[in-house]
C-alpha positions as CSV (number, residue, x, y, z in Angstrom):
1,M,-0.1,0.0,0.2
2,R,2.3,2.6,1.2
3,A,4.5,1.9,-2.6
4,T,1.1,2.5,-3.7
5,K,0.8,6.0,-2.5
6,F,4.6,6.6,-3.2
7,I,3.6,6.3,-6.8
8,A,0.3,7.5,-7.3
9,L,1.4,10.8,-5.0
10,S,5.2,10.7,-7.2
11,A,2.8,10.8,-10.9
12,V,0.6,13.9,-9.3
13,L,4.0,16.4,-8.8
14,A,4.8,15.5,-11.9
15,T,2.5,16.0,-13.3
16,V,1.6,19.2,-11.8
17,V,5.6,20.2,-12.4
18,A,5.0,19.3,-16.2
19,S,2.0,21.4,-16.4
20,Q,3.5,24.0,-14.5
21,A,6.6,24.1,-17.4
22,F,4.9,24.4,-20.4
23,A,2.6,27.7,-18.8
24,G,2.3,29.6,-22.5
25,G,4.9,27.1,-24.6
26,Y,2.6,27.7,-27.2
27,D,1.8,30.9,-27.5
28,V,3.0,32.8,-30.5
29,A,6.4,34.4,-29.2
30,V,5.6,38.5,-29.4
31,V,8.7,39.7,-31.1
32,E,10.2,43.5,-31.0
33,P,10.5,45.9,-33.5
34,P,14.6,46.7,-33.5
35,I,15.6,49.8,-31.5
36,A,16.4,52.1,-33.7
37,P,20.3,54.5,-32.0
38,V,19.8,57.7,-31.0
39,V,21.8,60.7,-33.1
40,M,23.0,62.8,-31.6
41,I,23.2,66.5,-32.9
42,E,25.8,68.5,-31.8
43,P,25.2,73.2,-32.3
44,E,26.9,74.5,-34.5
45,P,29.7,76.2,-32.7
46,A,29.4,80.2,-32.3
47,G,31.6,81.7,-35.4
48,S,34.4,84.5,-34.4
49,S,32.1,88.0,-35.6
50,Y,36.0,89.3,-36.2
51,G,36.1,86.6,-39.3
52,F,36.4,89.4,-41.9
53,L,38.6,91.2,-40.2
54,I,41.7,89.9,-41.4
55,P,40.5,89.8,-45.3
56,V,40.4,94.3,-44.7
57,V,42.9,95.2,-42.2
58,A,45.7,93.0,-45.2
59,L,44.3,94.5,-47.9
60,A,44.8,98.6,-46.0
61,A,47.7,97.5,-45.3
62,L,49.1,96.2,-48.9
63,A,46.9,100.1,-49.7
64,A,49.6,101.3,-47.4
65,L,52.8,99.9,-48.9
66,A,51.3,100.3,-52.3
67,I,50.9,103.9,-51.8
68,S,53.6,104.8,-50.3
69,N,56.8,103.6,-52.8
70,Q,55.2,105.8,-55.0
């Protein structure tokens, strides 16, 4: 009698464990779309307002040099 109870209890426990292992295993797998990489856009560097000053000074120096040699 003892062996019969043990075998019956083992069969019940095996059934319970096996059914929990497969719970939800037959559903369609959910595939998430790939995450797009984040593109960092850096702000434009502040431009120098004196960028026009060097060519103007160079032209003035050449004009002064040309006038002084005459």
